[in-house]
C-alpha positions as CSV (number, residue, x, y, z in Angstrom):
1,M,-0.6,54.5,-4.8
2,V,-0.7,54.4,-8.8
3,V,2.2,51.6,-8.7
4,A,-0.1,49.8,-6.7
5,F,-3.1,50.3,-8.5
6,A,-1.6,49.5,-11.8
7,V,-0.9,45.7,-10.1
8,V,-3.1,45.2,-7.4
9,F,-6.1,44.2,-9.4
10,F,-3.6,41.8,-11.1
11,A,-2.4,40.4,-7.9
12,S,-5.5,39.5,-6.2
13,A,-6.5,35.6,-6.6
14,N,-10.1,36.0,-6.3
15,L,-10.7,38.6,-9.5
16,M,-8.2,36.8,-11.9
17,Y,-9.8,33.2,-10.5
18,A,-14.0,33.8,-10.2
19,G,-16.8,35.1,-11.8
20,V,-18.6,33.8,-14.4
21,L,-16.2,34.3,-17.0
22,F,-13.7,32.3,-15.9
23,E,-16.2,29.7,-14.7
24,R,-16.9,29.3,-18.7
25,E,-13.2,28.5,-19.5
26,Q,-12.5,25.0,-20.4
27,A,-9.8,23.6,-17.4
28,G,-7.5,22.9,-19.8
29,S,-7.9,26.2,-21.8
30,V,-5.0,28.6,-22.8
31,R,-6.8,31.7,-21.1
32,R,-6.5,29.9,-17.5
33,G,-2.9,29.4,-17.9
34,L,-2.9,33.3,-19.3
35,R,-4.2,33.9,-16.3
36,L,-1.9,32.1,-13.8
37,S,0.5,33.5,-15.7
38,V,-0.4,37.1,-15.7
39,Y,-1.4,36.5,-12.0
40,L,2.3,35.3,-10.9
41,V,3.9,38.0,-12.0
42,A,2.5,40.7,-10.8
43,K,2.5,39.2,-7.6
44,S,6.2,38.7,-8.4
45,L,6.5,42.2,-9.1
46,L,4.8,43.4,-6.2
47,N,7.3,40.9,-4.5
48,V,10.5,42.3,-5.7
49,L,9.7,46.1,-5.4
50,R,9.0,45.5,-1.4
51,S,11.9,43.6,-1.1
52,I,14.8,45.6,-2.4
53,P,15.3,48.5,0.4
54,E,14.7,52.2,0.2
55,I,18.4,52.6,-0.4
56,V,19.1,50.6,-3.2
57,W,16.2,52.1,-5.2
58,A,17.7,55.6,-4.4
59,T,21.1,54.0,-5.8
60,V,19.8,52.5,-8.9
61,F,17.7,56.0,-9.2
62,V,20.8,57.7,-8.7
63,F,22.2,56.3,-12.7
64,A,18.7,56.8,-14.2
65,V,18.3,60.2,-13.3
66,G,20.6,61.6,-11.0
67,L,21.8,63.5,-8.2
68,G,19.1,65.5,-6.4
69,P,15.5,64.6,-4.0
70,F,13.6,63.2,-6.9
71,R,15.7,60.0,-7.2
72,G,15.0,60.0,-3.3
73,V,11.2,60.4,-3.7
74,L,11.4,57.6,-7.1
75,A,12.6,55.3,-4.4
76,L,10.6,55.8,-1.9
77,G,7.7,55.5,-4.4
78,V,8.3,52.3,-6.1
79,H,9.1,50.4,-2.5
80,N,6.0,51.9,-1.1
81,G,4.2,51.1,-4.0
82,G,5.3,47.4,-3.9
83,V,4.3,47.5,0.2
84,L,0.8,49.4,-0.6
85,G,0.1,46.3,-3.6
86,K,1.0,44.0,-1.5
87,L,-1.7,45.3,1.4
88,F,-4.4,46.2,-1.2
89,G,-4.3,43.1,-2.6
90,E,-4.7,40.8,0.3
91,V,-8.0,43.5,1.1
92,L,-9.6,42.6,-1.8
93,E,-8.3,39.0,-1.6
94,N,-10.6,39.1,1.7
95,V,-14.3,40.9,-0.4
96,D,-16.6,38.5,-1.3
């Protein structure tokens, strides 16, 4: 949940591309480009986190933290963080 909540607000289009502050910006401003790049990075991060299977994450975490049950918890947490982030992002995009 921590991974999902850290990224989900940047990965929802209506929060990044709506509101009074967005409408007051110039069409070709740097801020719009920055918003687009932050949005794309957040979406790409969530896609990478959920596209890599848990067993691959577990193998990566073996080298990072060693053997034990903690690597499995980290692997499941990272993968499910990507899945939950995608789901939460879609829910936030459907909110008016």
